N, C-alpha and C positions, 0 to 999 in steps of 0.2 A: 504494500500500500504506500502510495506516495506521501510526501510531506504535506502537500496541499490537502489531500483527502483526510489525512489524520487530523489536521488542524480544523478543517471544515466540519467534520463529523465527530469530533472529540466529545462534544457535549450534546447528548441526546435528551430531548425534553419529554418525549413520549406523548406529546399532545396530539390531538387530531389535526392540528394545523401544521404539523411538522413538515410534510412534503412541500407545501407552499413556502413555508419559512426557509427550508433548505434550498429550494430553487431560487428564492429571492436572495439568499446569502451568496449562492453561487454566482448569480448574475451580478451582484454588487462587487464580488471579488474580481470577476472578469472585467467589469468596467474600471475598477481601480487599477488593475494590471495594464489595461489598455491605455489609461491615462499616464501611468508611470512609463510605459513604453514610448508613448508619444513625446513626453518630456525628455527622455533619454535620447531619442532620435534628434531632438532639437539641439541638445547639448553636444551630441556627436557631430552634427553638422557644423556647429560653431568651432569645435576643436579641430575638425578636419580643415576648415577654412584657415585657422591660425597656422596649422602645419604647412599648408600650401603657401601661405604668405611668407612664412619664415624660410621655406625652401627657396622661394623666389628671391628673397633678400640675400640668402647665402649664395645663390648662383650669381646674382648681380655683383656681390662683393668679390667673389672669386674672379669674375671677369675683369673687375676693376683693380685686382691685385691687392685688395684690402683683406689681408689674412685675419686680422683681429675682428673685423665686422663679420666675416664669413664664419669664424668660430663662434661668435656670439649668436648668430642666427641659427647655426646648427645646434647649439646647446638649447635654444628656445624650441627648436623643432623636436628635439629628443624628449623633453618633458611633455609636450603636447601629444607626441606620437605614443608615448606610454599611456597617457590618459585615453587616447582613442582606442588603444588595444583593450583597456579595462572596460570601457563603455561597450565596445563590441561584444566582449565576453558576457557582460551583464544582459545585453539585448538578446544574445543567444539563449540564455537561461530563461529570460522573460518569455521569449517566443515558445520555448518548450513547455513552460508552465501553462501559457495560454492555450496551446494546442491540446494539452491534457485536459484543461478545463472544458474546452469546446467538445472534445471527444466524450468526456464524462456527461456533459449536458445532453448531447445527442443520444447517448446510451440510456440516460434516465428518461428521456422523452419518447423513446421508441417503444412500441407496444411489446409487451412480454410475450415470449413464444408460448404457444399452446402446448400443453402436455400431451 
């Protein structure tokens, strides 16, 4: 059982409204994850733009023969490139969790097989 399912179903109320409540909680979790993913994608785009700008500055500095400016630009690129890698890894995990949530929601909404 995945982490998400453990967390979502850890507290069972036993009430007659539990299925609707569980479906509502699942939908709320999906919406929260989608919002987090959208925000991460915006941050990723900003970081990628900074990397591209720093790389362009480094190339321009190398062409101009300014080794210290090129080094400074490359150091700036390195920090943002590491951040890009971390954000991309987080997005991969968020996508996997969202896929699992959608799969679980589809399975919960499909009719039960007849015996």
